Phi, psi and omega in degrees: 000137181266151171226169176242130171256126181233127179258116183278175174097357180260126172286143181278157177193098185180188184217139174222148172274127187289135181290167176290150193285124178302315182284357176256319186290329177300311172295328179294323174298322174300318182291340177303328180302331180288346183267332188050042192207181182268133181230142172245121185252115175270145182074015180286123183287144179273100183236159175298325186284325170300314178301313183300318182292320177296325176289332174292315178300315181294328177290341175272359177100011179264164178258145176213132177211147180274136172240172188300331182244012182166184177251132179251125183238132181235109184260011179300330185269020180306127187247335187226180179226010179247140174247132183294155179294330176301310179288326180295326182283352185285332179204150183290327183284004178305323188301342184294337182284349182302305184294322179293314182299315183300309183301318184284319191248344182083000181204161177196141178225125178199169181254179181286148190278166181247207180120200176311144174266083178257013186101173187294129173239072184295148180254033175307314180299321176299310186292321181297319183287321177296328181288324177293329178280001177105011183271143176257128189226127177254111187244034182271148175076019175079357176245156180250124176241109189237140177219142176201096172307319178209120178276146182228126180302150179198179175268125179241134179242112177284141178276343167214156187279072186284132183293305181296324176295313181303315177297314181300312181292330173299314187292317183286327181293340179293332184262005181265152176284133176090198184255136180243129171245129177257119182256154188056035181291151171298152185244009182304150181299331183292338176285324173301319185291322176298314176303319179295322182290314180303315178297321172303330177271001177111356178289169173237089182233138178217159169098357178299137184096353165240184186275004180222118177249134182243127185239116171271103188283171177085007179284140173279119181270152182223177179283174180189169170248129189223135173265125183285137181302159174294153180270107186292335177284323171295322178299311178305320177300318189276332171299308180296332177292317179296319176296328182287308186279334185088160179111204181226150182210143176238125180258103179282132187090340182289149183240116182292335177301334183272354190228020192295331180284334176287309184293330180290324175292324175294323179284326173297327178287345180114006175276151172258119187240118172231147182219160176206194188293333186280330183159203189239136176244133178230131175229143180224113190248357182213175178302133181288162171244156177297153183243170178299162179311132180260111182242114177293143182204157169306151184303137015267021175288181182289126184287132177300333180288345181261350188296308187303313187288336173287324184294310183299329177286337184258020186286345181241019181281162174278120175101193184233142181239132178261134174249139177231114183268114182247004183251310181244140179298314191251047184266013178247021188286343177279353183297316179300324180290320176296323179292332169298341177270357180107004181289146176257099184220130180247129182244129174223106180064240180264012182244130179235131182247125181250113178259118183299140184241152179292325185220141171246149181240143175301142180202168173270121182223160187243138176287140180252346180188175181303296183288329170296329173295319177292326178294332174295316183295316179297321182288322181296338177293336178262001188270149175276134176091204192249141173247139172247119178256117183256165181058050189274008168305329176295321178299314183294351171295327188230358179233123185305315176196091184295323179290330180288314185287319173297319175303316175294339172276359175102008178283150180261087187220132182226151168256141179231156177269151180303324180304320183294332182280314184285331181284000000 
């Protein structure tokens, strides 16, 4: 087992190139099934969740291999339509394979997904939309048995703008006859990236980035070479790291238009943030101040995935900041670990109040989930002494090498193996 050791108190000064987006590449990997061909993904991050997706593809009979400049996937050899319970439990987004398998094979068998324990993420919207497209689904006993001899395009109205449901229905609609319109669709940049990938493969998808997405189904898809967009949540993490530790950081490839709600709050806290076509620069030369209430919301609102890292950056600010989590029920599981480091945080239901404290202290803490784990590292950069971050497998789900990137920015952080500690 690996751990991260962080020695706080070092101001940052450096540059890092932002990895490819985790939340973009996972639905794109599912979409490769629609091509029955070879796809090369440039900028694909090497993550635990990507590895889990690769194992799912290989379990279906497909090939996947890493090359120097990307991941090559060949789905021509697809042999099955079932995903094992073991593979499904590895990550929550594994349900994204349902729509693609159903479109390619006419049937699909899988169990409910696993992953970070952030509260219920029901896939009811996914299943309702697939049924409207013509699928017959038996979801009793914790398993999904789906059949669709022929999917037919139709109008789909989501009761809320679910990212996963929007993506799953886009993939299924590519294999349906006729036109599908998805209303109240999620608007995240990663959905635009999925649309761009599908169109590069020959699909006809439009409207991503707005609340209505249209898919002209029945197109014959083919392989392509595609570059995955930069990860806006990784970029937010490193911006918050610079805000927490102080100093300067340049994030090459980051796009501020995708992070406007985060950068606006960092500026309000006292950071200087500038951006151009090359990336985003952040400088913080003094103690931060509290900011207006932070309320998570679907894009273009403040992203739930950035809530924990911004909270960590504000632990030593002047004044109090109110956070309101409106997406997931259990998104404050990192708070108890931050309190071990001296943070002053009060939680009541979906609201957390962060009162700035003068000093944070290094401590042994455990990651509770992906973004909460990143938040512990952000806080540790501003703490006195050494922090030991444990259960970092959560972090490895979404960051290719958090310690490498933070080191490039000037942080004092190393990864060690448990045997080194116990020996």
